[in-house]
ZAKOL-445278 format. One record per residue (C-alpha): residue in one letter; x negated, y negated, z negated. Coordinates in steps of 0.2 Angstrom, whole numbers, plus 2048, in hexadecimal, padded with zeros to 3 digits. Each point is the difference from the previous one (the first is absolute). Layout:
N
AXYZ/...
***
This chain:
851
M749D7AC46/R8087F67F2/F8127FF804/V80D7F67F8/A812803806/L80C7F1801/L812805800/L80C7F2804/Q8118067FA/I8107F9801/A8128067FF/S80880980F/A8087F880E/N8118047F9/T7FE7F77F0/A7F27F2803/P8067EF803/A7FB7F9812/T7F17F67F8/P7F98077F0/P7FF7F47F2/V7F07F77FC/D7F87FC7F0/A7FC7EE7F8/A7F17FF80A/G808805810/A7F8812802/M80A810803/P80280A7F0/I7FB811807/P7FA80D7F5/I7EE806802/M7FA8107FD/V7ED8047FE/G7F980F808/L7F380D7F9/T7EF7FC800/P7F180B807/R7FC8037ED/D80D80E801/P7FB806812/D80C80F800/K80F7F47FF/A7F97F280A/I80B7F880E/R7F7801810/A8027F180D/P80C80480E/R7FA806811/I8057F480E/D80980B80C/G8127F9800/R80680F7F4/A80A7FD7EF/D7FA80F7F8/D7F07FA7F6/D8008007ED/T8007ED7FF/W8107FF80A/L80880F7F7/S7FD7F77EF/A8057EF806/T8117F87FC/P8057F8810/I8077EE803/T811802808/A8097EF7FE/F7FE7FA813/R80D7F5807/Q8047FA812/W7FA7EF805/E803800813/P80C7FF807/T8097FE7F0/E7F87F87F1/D80380B7F1/G80980D809/D7FF8137FC/P7F380980A/S80680D80C/F7F380C7FA/R7F78047F0/T7EE7FB7FD/E7F38047F3/A7F07F97FC/R7F28067F5/I7F07F67FB/A7F18057F6/Y7ED7FA7FF/D7F08057FA/T7EF7F57FE/R7FE801813/N810800809/L8137FC800/Y80A80E806/V8137FF806/L80C80D806/V8107FB808/R80E80D804/A80B7F980D/Y81080C801/D809801810/P80D80D804/H7FB800813/P7ED7FF800/D801805813/S8077EF803/L7F27F67F8/L7F87F380B/S7EE8067FF/V7F57F780C/L7ED804800/Q7F57F1803/R7EE7FC7FC/R7FA7F87F0/D80A7F07FC/G80D80480E/M8107F87FC/A80D80780B/L8128027FA/S8008107F5/D8058077F0/D7F47FB7F3/V7FB7FC7EE/I7F67F17FA/I7F77FF7EF/G7FD7EF7FA/I7F47FC7F3/D7FD7EF7F7/S7F08057F7/Y7FE7EE7FA/N8137FF7F9/D8007EF806/K811801809/R7F77F8810/T7F580E808/G801812803/Y7F980E80A/M80C80B80B/F7FD812805/R80B80880D/L803811806/T80C80880D/P806812801/A7F480380E/G7F17FC7F5/T7FC7EE807/M7F87F57F3/S8007ED800/D7FB7F37F3/G8027EE7FD/Y8007F27F4/M80C7F47FA/F7FE7EE7FA/N8097F07FC/D80D80C7F8/G807805811/N7F47FE80F/E7F9810807/D7EF804807/W7FE811808/G7EF7FD806/W7F98047EE/N7F8811800/A7FC80D7F2/V7F98117FE/W80C80C7F9/E809811803/G813803805/A80880F805/A813805805/Q80A80F801/I811803808/D80A80E7F8/S8128067FD/L8037F37F3/G7FA7F180A/W7EE7FB800/T7F27FB7F3/A7F37F2800/E7F08037F5/Y7F37F27FE/R7EF7FF7F8/I7FB7EE7FE/P7EF7FE7F9/L7FF7F27F2/S7F17F9809/Q80B7FA80E/L80A7F67F4/R7FB7F17F7/Y8047FD7EE/V7FA7F97EF/P7FD80F7F5/Q8087FB7EE/G8028117F7/D812801804/N8047F9811/T8117FD807/F802802813/G80F7FA80A/L80780F80A/L80B80380F/V80780F809/M80A7FD80F/R80880D80D/R8077FD811/I80D80C807/A7FD7FB813/R80F808808/R80C7F87F5/G7F77EE7FF/E7FF8027ED/R7F27FB7F5/I8008047ED/S7F47FB7F2/W7FB8027EE/P8037F47F8/L80D7F880A/F7FA7F380B/R80C7F2803/R8007F5810/S80A7F47F7/K7F37FC7F3/T7F07F6803/G7F080B805/M7FB811802/V7F18057F4/S8087F67F2/Q80E80D800/W7F580F7FE/A80180A7F0/S7F37FB7F3/V7FB8117F9/P7F47FF7F1/G7F680F7F9/F7F080280C/S7F58037F2/N7ED800800/L7FE7FC813/P7EE7FE805/A7F87F1808/P7FC808811/R7F17F880A/R807803811/M7F180380C/E802805812/L7F580080F/M805804812/P7F17FE80C/Y805802812/S7F7801811/V8077FB811/A7FB806811/K8077F480E/Y7FF800813/G8077F280A/A7FD7ED803/S7F07FA7F8/P7FB7EF807/L7EE7FB800/G8037F07F8/N7FA7F6810/G81080380A/T7FC811808/P80E80C7FF/R7FC8127FC/N8068117F8/A7F58077F3/A80080C7F2/A7FD7F97EE/T8018077EF/Q8017F77EF/V8028047EE/G8097F87F2/A8098037EF/D80F7FB7F7/I7FC7FF7ED/K80C7FF7F2/V7FA7FE7EE/G80A7FD7F0/L7F77F17F8/T80C8037F1/S80F80B7FD/N80B7F280A/I7F47F780A/T7FA808811/L7F27FB80C/D803805813/A7F37FE80C/A7FE804812/V7EE801808/N7FF7FE813/P813804802/D808806810/F8127FF804/G800809811/Q80F80B7FB/V80C7F17FD/E80E7FE80D/A7FE7F180C/D80A7F07FD/P8107FF80C/G7FF7F6811/V8047EF7FF/L7FF7F080B/N8007F07F6/L8067F0809/S8047F67F1/A7F57F37F8/F7FD80B7F0/E7F480F7FC/Q808812801/F8018097F0/F7FB8127FF/A80380C7F2/E7F28087F6/R7FD812804/R7EF8047F8/P80180C7F1/F7F27F67F5/F80B7F0801/L8108077FF/E7FD80A7F0/G8057F57F2/V8057F180A/G80E7FB7F5/I7F47F97F3/F7F97F480D/R8107F9805/Y8027ED800/D80F7FC80C/I8037F0807/D80B80580F/C80C80E801/N80C80480E/D80A811802/G7F48097F3/Q7F07FA809/C7F67F47F5/T7F07F6802/G7F67F77F5/L7EF7FC7F9/F7F9811803/Y801808811/S7F480F800/R800801814/R7F47F1800/I7F380C7F8/G7F980980F/R80A7F580C/S7FE7FF813/P7F07F5803/Q8077EE801/L7F47FB80E/R80280F80A/G8097F580D/N7F27F3800/F7F080B802/G806812801/D80780B80F/A80A810801/A7F080A7FA/S8007F57F0/P8058087EF/L8127FF7FC/Q7FF8007ED/S7F37F97F4/R7F880F7F7/I8038017ED/I7EF8037F8/G8068037EF/A8107FB7F5/A8038027ED/K8117FF7F7/V8038007ED/T8128027FA/G8088047F0/R80A7FA7F1/L7FA7FC7EE/G80A8057F1/N8067EE7FD/G809800811/L7F37F780B/S7FF808812/V7F07FC808/G7FB801812/F7F07FD809/I7FA804812/D7EF7FB807/A7FC805813/I7F27FC80C/T801801813/Q7F180180C/R7FB7F380C/E807806812/Q7F97FA810/G8067FE812/T7F77FB810/Q7EE7FA7FF/L8008067EF/R80B7F07FA/T8098027F0/I813803802/E8048027ED/P7F27FC7F3/Q7FC80A7F1/T80E7FC7F3/N8048037EE/Y8128017FA/A8058007EE/V8118017F7/L8047FE7EE/R8128047F9/L8067FE7ED/Q8128037FA/Q8057FF7EE/D8108087FB/L80A7F77F2/R80F8057F6/G7FF811804/G7FD7FE813/N8107F5802/S7F47F0802/G7EF7FD807/I7F37F5806/G7F280380E/L7F17FA808/M7F8803811/V7F07FA807/T7F9804811/N7EF7FB808/T7F9803812/A7EE7FC804/R7F9801811/Q7ED800805/T8037F680F/D7F37FD80C/Q7FD7F4810/W80E80980A/T80D8007F2/Q7FD7F17F4/D8097F480B/I80F80B803/L80380A7EF/R8017FA7EF/G7F28037F5/T8098037EF/A8128017FB/W8088007EF/S8128037FB/G8088027EF/G8118007F8/L80A8017F0/D811809800/G80C8047F2/R8118087FD/H80E8027F2/R80E80B7FF/F8107FA7F6/G8128037FF/N7FE8127F9/N7F280280F/R80D7FD80C/W7F87F0806/Q7EE7FA804/V7F87F0803/S7EE7FF808/G7F47F4806/Q7F07FE809/M7F37F3804/A7F180480B/G7F17F6807/S7F480280E/H7EE7F7804/V7F780580F/T7EE7F8806/G7F580080F/T7F87F680D/A8097F1806/K804809811/S80780F7F7/I80B7F67F4/A8067F680F/L806810808/T8088047F1/Q80A7F0800/R805802812/S8058137FE/N812803802/V8018037ED/H7FE7EE7FD/L7FF7F5810/Y7FA7F07F8/Q7FD7F8811/R813800805/P8047EF807/D8107FE7F7/A7FA8067EF/D7FE7F07F6/H7FF8087F0/L7F0809805/T7EE7FA803/Y7F580880B/D7ED7FE7FB/S7F380880B/T7F27FD7F3/R80880A7F2/T7F680F7FA/S80E8077F4/L812801800/S80B8037F0/G8138047FE/M80D8067F3/M8118077FF/V80E8037F4/Q81080B800/G80D8067F4/A80E80C801/L80F8057F6/E806812802/K80E80C7FA/Q7F98107FF/G80D80A7F7/G8118017F9/G81180480A/I800801813/T7F97EE804/R7ED7FC803/L7F97EE802/H7EF7F9806/T7FD7EE803/S7F07F6802/V7F87EF803/W7EE7FD806/Y7F47F3805/M7EF801809/T7F47F2805/P7F97FF812/G7EE8057FA/F8058107F8/E7F480E808/I8008127FB/N7FD80A811/D7EE8047FB/L80680E7F5/G8137FD7FF/F80E7FD80D/R80A7F1803/T8067F9811/R8027EF7FC/S7FE7F47F3/D8087EE7FD/E8118067FC/M80E8007F3/G8118087FF/Q80D80A7F7/S809811803/L80E8097F9/W804813800/F8108077F8/A805813802/L80E80B7FB/R7FA8127FB/P80E80B7FA/V7F980F7F5/T80F80C805/P806805812/V80B7F3808/A80C80480D/M7F980980E/F7EE7FD7FA/R7F680C7F3/R7F47F07FD/A8017EF807/Q7FA7EF7FD/A8057EE807/N7F37F2802/F8027ED802/N7F17F5804/A7FD7EE803/W7EF7F6801/Q7FA7EF805/F7EE7FA801/R7F77F0805/N7EE7FA801/T7FA7F47F2/S8057F080A/G8128067FF/L802806812/L80D80E801/L7F780F807/G80E80D7FE/N80F8067F8/G80C80D802/G80A80E7F8/N808811803/V80B80D7FA/N7FB812801/G8028117F8/W7FC813801/G80880F7FA/E800813800/L80F808806/K80980F7F8/N7F980A80F/F7EE7FB7FB/W7FE7F580F/N7F97EE7FC/V8057F0807/N7FA7EE7FF/G8037F080A/G8027EE7FD/I8037EF809/G7F67F07FC/F7FD7EE807/N7F07F6800/D7FE7ED802/L8127FA801/V7FA7F17F7/P7F57F880B/A7ED8067FD/Y7EF7FE808/S7F0809802/D7EF7F87FB/R7F7810806/D807805812/S7F67F380A/R7EF8067F7/G7FB7EF7F9/G80C7F580B/P80F7F77FB/E80F8067F7/I80D80A80A/F8138027FE/R8058127FD/P811804808/A80C8097F4/R802814802/L80C80E7FC/N7FA8117FE/S8088117FB/W7F98127FE/F8078117FD/N7F88127FC/L8078117FF/N7F680E7F9/G805812800/D80180D7F1/G7EE8027FB/R8058127F9/K802806812/S7F480880C/V8027F180B/A8057EF7F9/P8027F380E/N8007EE7FF/I8057F180A/G8007EE7FE/G7FE7EF807/S8007ED7FE/V8077F1809/G7FA7EE7FF/R8067F080A/R7FB7EE7FE/L8107F67FF/D7FB7F580F/G80080F80B/L7EE7FD805/G7F88107F7/S8068127FB/S7F98107FC/W8068127FC/N7F88107FA/I805812800/H7F880E7F8/T8048127FE/G7F78107FB/A80280F7F4/N7F88097F2/V7FF812804/R7FB8107F5/F7FE812805/G80080C7F2/T7F67FA7F0/Q7EF7FD808/F8037F6810/N8077ED800/G7FD7F280A/S8087F0808/I8027F7810/N8067ED802/L8027F680F/N8027ED7FF/Y8027F380E/T8037ED7FE/R8047F380C/N7FD7EE7FC/I8037EF808/D7F87F27F7/D8027EF808/Q7F47F87F4/Q7F080B800/W7F07F77FE/N7F580280F/G7F07F77FB/N7F97EE7FD/F7F67F780E/V7F77F0802/D8047F8812/N7F87EF804/G7FC7FD7EC/V8138047FC/T80480F7F6/S80F80A806/Y80980B7F4/T80980D80B/F80D80C7FF/A80980B80C/R80F80C803/L7FA8127FC/Y808810806/Q7F980E7F6/R8038127FF/T7F880D7F3/G8018127FE/S7F880D7F6/V8018137FC/T7FB8067EF/A7FE8127FC/R7FA80A7F0/I7FE8137FF/N7FD8087EF/Y7FC813800/T7FC8067ED/L7F9811800/T7FE8017ED/P8027F27F3/T7ED7FD802/L7FE802813/S8097F580D/V7FF7FA811/E8067ED804/S8017F7810/Y8067EE803/V8017F8811/Q8067EF805/P8007F8813/F8057EE7FF/V8027F480E/S8067EE800/T8017F5810/G8067EE803/Y8017F380D/Y8027ED7FE/T80A7F380A/D8057EE7FE/W7EF7F97F9/R8037F17F5/A7F77F57F5/L8067F87F0/A8087EE802/D80A7FC7F1/G7FE8107F6/R80D7FB7F3/S80E7FE80C/S80E80C800/D8037FE813/R7F580C809/D7FE7F480F/E7F97F27F4/R7F580C7F6/F7F680680F/R7FA7F9811/P7FA80A80E/Y7EE806800/T7F8803811/A7EE7FB7FE/R7FB813801/G80B80880B/N80C80E7FB/P7FF8097EF/Q7F9811800/G80680F7F7/F7F98107F7/R8018127FE/F7F98097F0/G7FF8127FE/Q7F980B7F2/L7FF8127FC/R7FB8067EF/T8008137FA/N7FA8077F0/N7FF8127FD/V7FB8087F0/V7FD8117F9/R8008007ED/W7FA80E7F5/E7FF7FE7EE/Y7F580F7FC/R8007FE7EE/P8087F37F4/G7F97EF805/S7F580680E/V8057FC812/L7FB805811/F8057F480E/F7FF804813/V8057F0809/W8027FB813/T8057EE804/Q8027F8811/G8037EE805/R8057F8810/D8027EE804/A8067F8810/S8037EE801/D8037F4810/A8007EE7FE/N80C7FD80F/P807811808/D80A80380F/Q80C80A7F8/F8087FD7EE/G80A8117FD/V7FD8097F1/T7FF81180A/Q7F27F980B/G7F77FB7F0/Y8008117F8/S7F9806812/R7F17F47FD/I7FC8067EF/F7FD812806/E7F57F980E/R7F47F97F4/R7F08087F9/P8058077EF/D7F57FE7F0/N7FF8107F8/V7FA8037EE/F7FE8127F8/L7FC8017EF/V7FD80D7F2/K8007FB7EE/A7FD80A7F1/S8027FC7EE/Y7FD80A7F0/W8087FB7F0/L7F68027EF/G8087FB7F0/R8058047EE/
***
């Protein structure tokens, strides 16, 4: 095999500066030595064998990288132990060997997990910015136990560990410490062959028992971005233009609930076949396709009972949509790290929207995806391209009526980097097209479009960034379906006090737009800042393929943080945050305001603590959604606080405990929560967690229905006493890095009863007795008990690289009572196990073919 050894040589750790100098082009001035070619076969250098050993000729001949520096907990500190890295490549692969010296190898924290497991452990991460765009990069992680993980970094700092590649890794523990050895096929990377390519490179090591992280080159938390700090290394000469081609056919055998489509329940065996296809259209553009995909091995969503006016958000869990998700981000709303916007992939294959209208317990729970294709990549001029197209089949409920029509979903995302990635502009367009029929055309929209432009610009030595977005939407359908859209909780055009809105039952389309801008301080010193303003018209509707709980809003927010880069007092790491916000509808009505002070820190004993205190609506505010189409209603002010303490994650048992307390300032409502649990680890192969959560809530202003009595609509509320409890347990047993057993189980119960049934009188009054009047037209209010059990048990065997065999057992139980005679959480758990379970047994086998 043609083999060219790339030796990355720098001076020893005793004489090298913390960050090696760079040349005028910003590239590391590292000498390159060209290996002997097969024309002299007796002297040719052979590719290393990936076994975690450092005795191959390649590594014995290579000059190591040694200038590693500590970046956590102290930025630019001296590492506790020496680290060396050697890197080489040939026409097919990139090879890396990292020697992690450790005087006490028996003290290594070495946790064996299945592929992509991310438990706390010593590890080495290799970062490769193959475009050298300073914005995107691939990450490959190895632990001393041989656990392999891979991920993708985008926007110069956002991590996506859902990205997957086919590569080899091996680790060995010896008397000197441990070694990590990699073989990364060039076909798994994307780049533009240029004769002499420059890659961005990073080598990062974690010493888990010391809570220490070191890297080459030095990563500075005080600077902006992550990938932009990787070393630019030239000299990757004569790289081929690989045409990545992978085929992974799979077959599924399943036994479990299989409704007939006419409402008749049954259990039956079923088989299906499908395939995942990956084709390199060019060296840097890839097509991913899934034909008849099955995601039966994906973990179930957590239990939740939603009593609010807004839709519940659930995170994506399916591998096809997780991989490369970063390029499709167009975030409109972010809160505590969770962002929503124009593209919400859970819409594809969603639960049938009319299951409650024309379905029953035997009707399909999800819309089947017939096929999906995704094109992603980056051109040589810095243009990133992303395109998704997917089609879901028609689903039917009782009497063969449609509960979800056949639907096509399409997303286009373009992002152009400027000024070396320090500025950029972008475009996103989405389309949803449904084949509606007699059952669906007057309920669901026929077509939906959304699109947006966004831009960003760094300045002030890249410490500051200004960004902006402008997006629009347009939906069409029958007059009845658009009337339903106007009356939905996203819009509520029919509200009696919405003088700025006009409800029109004859419309066959609805349009809207939004704009927002932000200013951020991303680096420099210990301070960080983010402030934003936004404006959204009442007709903005993106929920066919995006996620937004409401339109008709404008507001502003401010976040300020102090983030030291060295240990402070009792903390190894710490951060303090200050938040404030205010938002209104477009008529100027104040909908909410608040602020909080919070912080987190890692103590010197490696325990973690976080907590905060905040307020909501100290300035009188009102809700235009709580009455579900009725008048605006006063929102009483509220104080809340929270606290969490997490044990030392290095230990075999790491307990946690936390809670929160909230209280209305008028004394008529309160809530408290307590949760506790532990992460446990026995040896290197078994780990798991158990967490208990209990909440009690008293809400004096819980909506309880709108009713028409004698031609008059009453918008009713009641006093709710609610209790919610859940237990979440996970068990992971990893026999080898390629064979694992995982189990997840969560019983969830929420019960509540209502008293003091009232109807709105003067909704805007701050006096409770003036705000409501007694409501007795329908007797006494009822209560509820909602119980759910979800368990997912998976045996995963990667019997060859990229080829996986799954054995899966899932079970679901539901127990809901509209007006139970007992409201205790304990009784709710008992009722769950009295119900008939829905069991599904599945065997899924895939086989990876690629080059």
